[in-house]
C-alpha positions as CSV (number, residue, x, y, z in Angstrom):
1,X,-8.1,28.9,-24.2
2,X,-10.8,26.5,-25.2
3,X,-10.5,22.9,-23.9
4,X,-12.0,19.8,-25.4
5,X,-12.3,16.3,-24.2
6,X,-9.8,14.0,-25.9
7,X,-12.1,11.1,-26.8
8,X,-12.5,8.3,-24.3
9,X,-9.3,9.4,-22.4
10,X,-11.4,12.0,-20.6
11,X,-8.4,14.4,-20.7
12,X,-9.3,18.1,-21.2
13,X,-6.9,19.2,-23.9
14,X,-6.3,22.7,-25.2
15,X,-7.9,23.3,-28.6
16,X,-4.4,24.2,-29.9
17,X,-1.4,22.1,-29.0
18,X,2.3,22.9,-29.5
19,X,3.9,20.8,-32.2
20,X,7.7,20.5,-31.7
21,X,8.3,19.1,-35.2
22,X,10.8,20.2,-38.0
23,X,8.6,22.3,-40.2
24,X,8.8,25.5,-38.1
25,X,12.4,24.4,-37.2
26,X,12.1,26.0,-33.8
27,X,12.3,23.0,-31.4
28,X,14.7,21.2,-33.7
29,X,17.1,24.2,-33.9
30,X,19.6,25.7,-31.5
31,X,18.0,29.0,-30.4
32,X,17.4,28.2,-26.8
33,X,16.1,31.7,-26.0
34,X,13.5,31.5,-28.7
35,X,12.5,28.0,-27.7
36,X,12.0,29.2,-24.1
37,X,10.0,32.2,-25.2
38,X,7.6,30.2,-27.4
39,X,7.1,27.4,-24.8
40,X,6.5,30.1,-22.1
41,X,4.0,31.9,-24.4
42,X,2.2,28.7,-25.1
43,X,1.8,27.9,-21.4
44,X,0.7,31.5,-20.7
45,X,-2.0,31.1,-23.4
46,X,-3.3,27.9,-21.7
47,X,-1.8,25.3,-24.0
48,X,-1.4,22.1,-22.1
49,X,-0.4,19.6,-24.8
50,X,3.1,19.3,-26.3
51,X,3.7,16.9,-29.2
52,X,7.2,15.7,-30.0
53,X,9.0,12.7,-31.4
54,X,12.5,11.1,-31.5
55,X,12.5,11.5,-35.2
56,X,12.3,15.3,-34.9
57,X,15.8,16.5,-35.2
58,X,17.3,13.1,-34.2
59,X,16.1,13.6,-30.6
60,X,16.8,17.3,-30.3
61,X,13.1,18.2,-30.2
62,X,12.5,16.0,-27.1
63,X,15.7,17.3,-25.4
64,X,14.9,21.0,-26.2
65,X,11.3,20.7,-25.1
66,X,12.5,19.1,-21.8
67,X,14.9,21.9,-21.2
68,X,12.4,24.6,-21.9
69,X,9.8,23.0,-19.6
70,X,12.2,22.5,-16.8
71,X,13.3,26.2,-17.0
72,X,9.7,27.4,-17.0
73,X,8.2,24.9,-14.5
74,X,4.6,25.3,-15.6
75,X,2.2,26.0,-12.7
76,X,-0.6,23.9,-14.3
77,X,-0.4,20.2,-15.4
78,X,0.9,19.7,-18.9
79,X,0.8,16.7,-21.2
80,X,3.7,15.4,-23.3
81,X,3.1,13.1,-26.3
82,X,5.9,11.4,-28.1
83,X,6.2,8.7,-30.8
84,X,8.0,5.6,-32.0
85,X,8.8,4.7,-35.6
86,X,9.4,1.1,-36.6
87,X,12.3,0.9,-39.2
88,X,11.4,-1.3,-42.1
89,X,14.9,-2.7,-42.5
90,X,15.2,-4.0,-39.0
91,X,15.1,-7.7,-38.1
92,X,14.7,-6.8,-34.4
93,X,11.4,-7.7,-32.8
94,X,8.9,-4.9,-32.9
95,X,8.5,-5.0,-29.1
96,X,12.2,-4.5,-28.6
97,X,12.3,-1.6,-31.0
98,X,9.5,0.1,-29.2
99,X,11.0,-0.4,-25.7
100,X,14.4,0.9,-26.6
101,X,12.8,4.0,-28.3
102,X,10.6,4.6,-25.3
103,X,13.6,4.3,-22.9
104,X,15.6,6.8,-25.0
105,X,12.7,9.2,-25.2
106,X,12.1,9.2,-21.5
107,X,15.8,9.9,-21.0
108,X,15.8,12.9,-23.4
109,X,12.5,14.2,-22.0
110,X,13.8,13.6,-18.4
111,X,10.4,12.2,-17.3
112,X,9.3,8.9,-15.9
113,X,6.3,8.6,-18.1
114,X,4.4,10.4,-20.9
115,X,0.7,10.9,-21.4
116,X,0.6,9.5,-24.9
117,X,2.9,7.3,-27.1
118,X,2.0,7.3,-30.8
119,X,3.0,5.0,-33.6
120,X,4.9,7.2,-36.1
121,X,4.4,4.9,-39.1
122,X,1.8,5.1,-41.8
123,X,-0.5,2.1,-42.2
124,X,-0.8,0.3,-45.5
125,X,-1.7,-3.2,-46.7
126,X,2.0,-4.0,-47.5
127,X,5.1,-2.9,-45.7
128,X,6.7,0.1,-47.5
129,X,3.7,0.7,-49.8
130,X,4.3,4.3,-48.6
131,X,7.5,5.7,-47.0
132,X,8.0,3.9,-43.6
133,X,4.5,2.3,-43.7
134,X,3.8,-0.9,-41.8
135,X,0.8,-3.2,-41.9
136,X,-2.2,-3.9,-39.7
137,X,-0.6,-7.3,-38.9
138,X,2.5,-5.6,-37.6
139,X,0.3,-3.5,-35.3
140,X,-2.4,-6.0,-34.2
141,X,-0.6,-9.4,-34.2
142,X,0.8,-11.0,-31.0
143,X,3.7,-9.0,-29.6
144,X,3.2,-6.3,-32.2
145,X,2.7,-2.6,-31.7
146,X,-0.6,-2.7,-29.8
147,X,0.5,-5.5,-27.4
148,X,3.7,-3.6,-26.6
149,X,1.9,-0.4,-26.0
150,X,-0.5,-2.2,-23.7
151,X,2.4,-3.5,-21.7
152,X,4.0,-0.1,-21.4
153,X,0.7,1.3,-20.2
154,X,0.5,-1.5,-17.5
155,X,4.0,-0.6,-16.4
156,X,3.1,3.1,-16.0
157,X,5.4,4.4,-18.7
158,X,2.5,5.7,-20.9
159,X,-1.1,6.5,-20.1
160,X,-2.5,6.2,-23.6
161,X,-1.7,4.8,-27.0
162,X,-2.1,6.6,-30.3
163,X,-1.7,6.3,-34.1
164,X,-0.6,8.5,-36.9
165,X,-3.5,8.5,-39.3
166,X,-1.6,8.3,-42.6
167,X,-1.4,5.5,-45.1
168,X,-4.2,3.8,-47.1
169,X,-7.8,4.1,-45.9
170,X,-8.7,0.4,-45.6
171,X,-5.6,-0.5,-43.6
172,X,-6.0,2.6,-41.4
173,X,-9.6,1.7,-40.7
174,X,-8.8,-1.9,-39.8
175,X,-6.5,-0.7,-37.0
176,X,-8.8,2.1,-35.9
177,X,-11.8,-0.3,-35.7
178,X,-9.8,-2.7,-33.5
179,X,-10.4,-0.4,-30.6
180,X,-6.8,-0.8,-29.4
181,X,-5.8,2.8,-29.6
182,X,-7.0,5.9,-27.9
183,X,-6.1,8.7,-30.3
184,X,-5.2,9.5,-33.9
185,X,-3.3,12.5,-35.3
186,X,-4.0,13.0,-39.0
187,X,-3.6,15.6,-41.7
188,X,-6.8,17.7,-41.9
189,X,-6.9,21.1,-43.6
190,X,-8.9,23.2,-46.0
191,X,-7.0,22.0,-49.0
192,X,-7.4,18.3,-48.2
193,X,-10.2,17.6,-45.8
194,X,-10.5,13.9,-46.9
195,X,-9.8,12.7,-43.3
196,X,-13.1,14.2,-42.2
197,X,-15.4,14.0,-45.2
198,X,-16.1,12.1,-48.4
199,X,-14.1,14.3,-50.8
200,X,-13.0,14.0,-54.4
201,X,-9.3,13.5,-54.4
202,X,-7.2,15.4,-56.8
203,X,-4.3,13.8,-58.7
204,X,-1.3,13.5,-56.4
205,X,-3.2,14.1,-53.2
206,X,-3.4,11.7,-50.3
207,X,-6.8,10.1,-49.6
208,X,-7.5,9.7,-45.8
209,X,-10.8,8.0,-46.4
210,X,-13.0,9.9,-43.9
211,X,-11.2,8.1,-41.0
212,X,-12.6,10.6,-38.5
213,X,-16.0,9.0,-38.8
214,X,-14.4,5.7,-37.7
215,X,-12.5,7.5,-34.9
216,X,-15.8,9.0,-33.7
217,X,-17.4,5.5,-33.6
218,X,-14.5,4.3,-31.4
219,X,-14.6,7.5,-29.2
220,X,-11.0,8.2,-30.1
221,X,-9.4,11.6,-29.5
222,X,-8.2,13.3,-32.7
223,X,-5.4,15.7,-33.3
224,X,-5.4,17.6,-36.6
225,X,-2.0,18.1,-38.1
226,X,-0.8,20.0,-41.2
227,X,-3.4,22.6,-40.4
228,X,-1.5,25.1,-42.5
229,X,-0.3,22.5,-45.1
230,X,3.3,23.0,-44.0
231,X,2.9,26.8,-44.5
232,X,1.4,26.6,-48.0
233,X,-1.9,28.0,-46.8
234,X,-0.1,31.0,-45.3
235,X,1.9,31.9,-48.4
236,X,5.2,31.0,-46.7
237,X,8.2,29.7,-48.5
238,X,8.9,25.9,-48.1
239,X,10.8,25.0,-45.0
240,X,14.1,23.3,-45.2
241,X,12.4,20.1,-44.0
242,X,10.0,20.2,-46.9
243,X,12.9,19.9,-49.4
244,X,14.0,16.6,-48.0
245,X,11.1,14.8,-46.4
246,X,9.7,11.7,-48.2
247,X,6.4,12.0,-46.3
248,X,4.9,15.3,-47.5
249,X,7.3,16.2,-50.3
250,X,8.0,19.5,-52.2
251,X,5.7,18.7,-55.1
252,X,2.7,18.4,-52.7
253,X,3.7,21.7,-51.1
254,X,3.8,23.4,-54.5
255,X,0.4,22.1,-55.5
256,X,-1.0,23.3,-52.1
257,X,0.6,26.7,-52.5
258,X,-1.1,27.2,-55.9
259,X,-4.5,26.1,-54.5
260,X,-4.1,28.3,-51.5
261,X,-3.9,31.4,-53.7
262,X,-7.3,30.5,-55.1
263,X,-8.7,30.0,-51.6
264,X,-7.1,33.2,-50.3
265,X,-8.9,35.2,-53.0
266,X,-12.2,34.0,-51.7
267,X,-11.7,35.3,-48.1
268,X,-13.6,38.3,-47.0
269,X,-11.9,41.7,-46.5
270,X,-9.8,41.6,-43.4
271,X,-10.3,37.9,-42.9
272,X,-7.1,36.2,-41.9
273,X,-6.0,32.9,-43.6
274,X,-4.4,31.9,-40.3
275,X,-7.7,32.2,-38.4
276,X,-9.6,30.6,-41.3
277,X,-7.3,27.6,-41.4
278,X,-7.3,26.9,-37.6
279,X,-11.1,27.4,-37.4
280,X,-11.6,25.1,-40.3
281,X,-9.6,22.3,-38.5
282,X,-11.4,22.9,-35.2
283,X,-14.8,23.0,-36.8
284,X,-14.9,19.2,-37.3
285,X,-16.8,17.6,-34.4
286,X,-14.3,14.8,-34.1
287,X,-11.2,17.0,-33.7
288,X,-10.0,17.6,-30.2
289,X,-7.0,19.8,-30.9
290,X,-4.9,21.2,-33.7
291,X,-1.2,20.6,-33.4
292,X,0.7,23.7,-34.6
293,X,4.4,24.3,-34.9
294,X,4.9,27.9,-33.6
295,X,7.8,30.0,-34.7
296,X,7.4,33.0,-32.3
297,X,5.4,34.2,-29.2
298,X,3.4,36.5,-31.5
299,X,2.3,33.4,-33.5
300,X,1.1,31.8,-30.3
301,X,-1.0,34.9,-29.4
302,X,-2.5,35.1,-32.9
303,X,-3.6,31.4,-32.8
304,X,-4.9,31.7,-29.2
305,X,-7.0,34.6,-30.4
306,X,-8.3,32.6,-33.3
307,X,-9.7,30.0,-31.0
């Protein structure tokens, strides 16, 4: 396994991380044997970063990851990252929402602290401009997200603070340039590389505004997500999650699948789209690791080989 420095945190993170989200359905499902096998294969391959969230399977991802790790008892240090999402319809103070979510995550994960806590909302100029998006003011104002994350760090419940790099470019850049956060995880793939380059945006696509350049200026660690465009790059059928999520909806998947066919035709004989996609994500100098939702031990081995 290749390891890269996660920005100014100084952590050596595996170039591939295990994503415990709902697209593959593994860690949000009920097959404990498969979950154990995939987590064990990831650890054997040298993966040391595991990304989860309370919103993945209504907490089941955190609980399943915790159980698998406790069964395996990794011989080497591993890092757990989780998230918090601020509900737009809540009148509760942001600090209280974050603290309650953090307490519940630690209970499900059965740990006293995590390496990274990430905001799981997109960032836009107005609340709700995109599904579940909040504003820079929500994040940077007194007792907002950044202040609360700072206090959790002072209390030893988290080591580092991170963002989800979705939303609108100007709002995302305002928060990134504040210097208050250590990491970003953002969509970055061969079909939409706009997070890492100035790129003409096609109708219906998201524009991520080359935010990786701003992350590099702040020495932030970067996790690439949606490396396979939710499976569209690999020619897979849409996951059950894709049919119901408001964040990366079915129509986006369908456009990506059509464009992936064109891209696939350009690969050389014997060249794997899986390898191409992960190498593409890792080729950007700002990217520390690609978060991937594995479905089987063989998938872990294939991606480890690609690195």
